[in-house]
C-alpha positions, -999 to +999 in steps of 0.1 A: +600+178-478+598+169-444+628+153-422+614+126-400+634+110-370+639+076-357+647+057-331+637+022-337+660-006-334+652-040-346+651-069-317+641-108-319+603-095-323+584-064-337+570-042-310+537-030-311+543+004-320+569-005-347+538-024-363+516+005-361+536+025-373+546+006-404+510+000-407+500+037-408+529+049-431+546+019-451+576+029-441+601+026-414+638+029-408+654+006-376+689+022-365+724+005-358+713-030-378+750-036-386+783-033-368+810-011-384+829-048-384+799-062-405+796-026-428+835-031-436+829-069-446+802-062-470+817-034-485+849-060-494+825-084-505+810-056-529+843-047-540+856-084-549+822-092-564+823-065-588+863-076-600+854-107-602+823-101-624+837-074-643+869-097-653+846-130-660+828-103-688+796-108-666+764-084-680+737-107-663+729-124-632+701-153-629+684-133-667+689-100-645+714-077-662+735-055-644+742-023-644+774-005-657+791+031-649+822+045-649+845+058-619+860+095-617+891+078-636+869+065-667+872+026-651+842+005-656+821-001-627+793-022-616+764+003-601+740-023-597+750-060-586+718-087-579+715-117-570+748-108-547+741-134-522+745-165-544+778-155-551+790-144-514+790-166-482+790-137-461+762-121-477+741-154-478+749-155-439+734-119-436+703-127-453+698-158-431+700-135-402+671-145-379+665-108-373+655-105-405+627-130-407+613-111-378+600-084-406+577-113-421+554-097-397+549-064-413+532-086-440+504-103-416+481-119-426+502-130-457+530-154-452+559-137-463+597-147-473+628-138-481+635-140-520+670-152-524+666-165-556+636-147-568+630-113-579+665-098-584+678-119-552+702-098-530+711-063-548+733-041-542+731-006-556+760+018-558+748+058-561+777+081-571+772+117-585+795+119-613+798+130-645+805+097-656+779+078-635+748+063-646+731+058-614+729+094-594+691+090-586+662+071-592+629+089-605+595+083-583+583+044-586+566+015-569+576-019-567+543-034-576+540-032-615+563-058-621+542-082-606+518-068-635+549-072-665+549-112-653+510-117-654+502-118-618+484-097-596+497-076-572+511-089-541+523-073-510+560-072-505+585-055-481+618-038-501+645-039-472+674-017-476+703-019-457+728+009-457+764+004-461+774+047-464+757+076-442+735+097-462+720+130-440+687+143-455+701+168-470+726+151-490+692+133-506+688+095-507+651+077-499+619+093-502+589+080-496+550+095-496+540+082-466+504+063-466+507+058-500+507+018-498+469+019-492+462+040-526+438+027-548+448+005-586+445+041-605+471+058-578+496+029-575+497+029-616+492+064-630+496+085-598+535+099-611+551+093-640+571+061-635+609+065-632+609+098-655+590+120-624+623+131-603+605+165-590+603+170-555+568+170-538+553+188-507+541+152-492+575+135-493+597+126-465+632+113-461+658+101-429+690+108-419+703+075-427+735+064-412+756+035-423+748+005-407+710+012-403+680-007-420+648+006-441+620-010-451+593+001-477+558-015-484+560-021-520+534-004-533+546+028-515+557+058-540+592+062-534+625+075-550+661+082-548+671+116-546+701+130-564+728+138-539+740+176-537+775+164-534+798+151-562+825+125-565+831+104-534+815+124-508+782+113-530+785+075-525+758+059-514+760+020-508+728-002-506+719-038-503+682-042-512+666-077-499+629-087-511+608-100-492+577-113-510+545-133-512+525-155-535+540-184-557+573-193-551+594-181-586+626-189-582+648-179-613+686-193-624+713-193-647+688-197-678+660-171-665+653-146-693+656-111-685+625-099-678+604-073-698+604-047-671+643-049-669+646-041-706+622-011-700+637+005-669+672+001-684+660+030-710+645+052-679+667+051-651+695+074-649 
């Protein structure tokens, strides 16, 4: 298990060094993407959306199930919210940020776009390690087989994580197997047991992630979220994920059917 450092920052254009690093490893970390004020704003939006959706009794957004858990007091919480920018002006403005569009260059020669109303839209994951939590970790997976579930070929995509809490390497968090975005189809589908395998891998790398940092990984890269050794509030890790995708435009809407892979993953996520 290796910790990598990063001193990249995201400007208005990607540098050759940044593009080459991502091309080789399939993952990159940009520091200080959000100011402290912006982090606070998005955390308050998360709280507002959670309270509103719980009060409404909402269990899906555009056909995609929300993921529920309980806090330490036993109150119901939402641990995975999707399509959040469609219900929040500040979050909508965030994903219209010009700096994010510079990341499209990482998909060259493919034409990429930010999927605000495709896939699961802007997802907010709220991991916490408590006895009541249903969302403390996520086993090894790539983001690609959902394309197969949808009956289309695997298209390049980026998963952009915007981190609202600091999560140091030793406290769990994102782990990737660098370079696996260039693996063959057999390894992509059968390299590990999807979502079930949570084991450490000697090839995996992680980073010290600070509140406001932005991570990008290629959807074909094997990655997981390692459980925090901390418990309770100290283990809380809130991350917003934006899909940058290629291929045919496939928007979701309020009458969209629940995708098959969501029925499957609900059984295997912890």
